[in-house]
N, C-alpha and C positions, 0 to 999 in steps of 0.2 A: 778351793772356792773361787778363787781367781780367774781360773779355767771356765768356770760356770758363769760368773759376771762378763767375762769378754765374751763367752758365746752368746749369752745374753743380750750384752751391748750390739754385738754382731748381727744379730736377728733384729734387734731395734731398728740398726742402722738400714739393714735390708729393708724392714717393713717402711720404714721412713723413706728409702729410695725408691721403693715399689710405690707409695703412696704419692710421691713427688711426682714419678712417672705417669701415674693414673690420673692426677690432676692437672697435669700438663696435657694429657691425651682429652681429658674432659674440656680444658679451654680450648684446645685445637678444635675440638667438634661445636663447642659452641659457636667459635668464630665462624665455622665452615657453615653453620644452620643459620647464623646471622647473615651471612652473605647470601646464602639461597634464599631466605625470607626476604631479604632485598630485592633479591632479582625476582622472586614470585610478585612483590608487591608492586614492581615496575610493569611488570607483565600485566597483571591485572590492571592497572592503572589502563595501559595501552588497550586492553581489551575493553575496558571501561568506557574510554574516549571512542572506540571504534563504534561502540552499542551505543551510544549516543548519536554519533554521527550517522549510524545506518537507522537509527528511531527518528530522528529529525528528518531524513531522506524519505523515509516510509511515510510520514505525516505528511508531508510535503508533496508526495504523488497520490496519497488520499485524498488532499485538498484537490489537487490536481482532476484526479478521478470524480469526486462529486461535482466540480465546477464542470467537467464535461458533460457528466449524467445530467446535470440542470439544463444545459444546453441543448442536448439530445431531446431531453423532456418537453423544452420550449418548441425546438423544431419540429418535434411529432406533433405537437399541438397544433403549431401553424399549418405544417402540412395537413392534418385532419381538417381543419377549419378550412382552407383551400379547397379539400376534397367536397366538404359539405357545400361550400357556395358554388363549388362546378358543378354539383348535382342539382341544385336550385337552380341554377342558370340555364342548365341543360332542361330541365322540365319547363322553364320559363319557356323557353326556345321551342319546344316542342308544342306548346300552348299556342305560341304565337303563330306557329307554322299551322296549327289546327286551323286556327281563325282564319287564315290566308288562305288554306284550303277550301274552307265554307265560302270564304268572300268570293274566290274564284269562281266556285260552283255557281253562286247566286249570281255573278257576272257573265256566266256562259248562259246560264237561263235567261237573263234580261236581253242580252245579246240574241238568241234564238227567239226571243220573244219580239224583238224588235224586227229582226229578218223575216219572221212570220207576219209582222203588220205590214212590211214593206209589199209584200206579195200579194 
């Protein structure tokens, strides 16, 4: 009976020792997981910071692009207005040239009449 109790006691000690090793292993794994979690959290924060900086940079670039697009639109409108004005001025110049040509023709006619009268 004493041998059976000794064996039972030895088995219990072995199970306690095994449970203690398992517990220590679990603690070690938990500690490693906490360290890994802290590392990943820091990495995630760094990536978040980078993302925020890139988002801000993108927003600024989009604002600059919008400003440039507005400037281009204004310049295009101004150029179009100048082209319209040039067409109008060209048309007016052609009208004036036509009037001048007609006036020159009339002047020649009058000169011809004067020359004819002097003869």
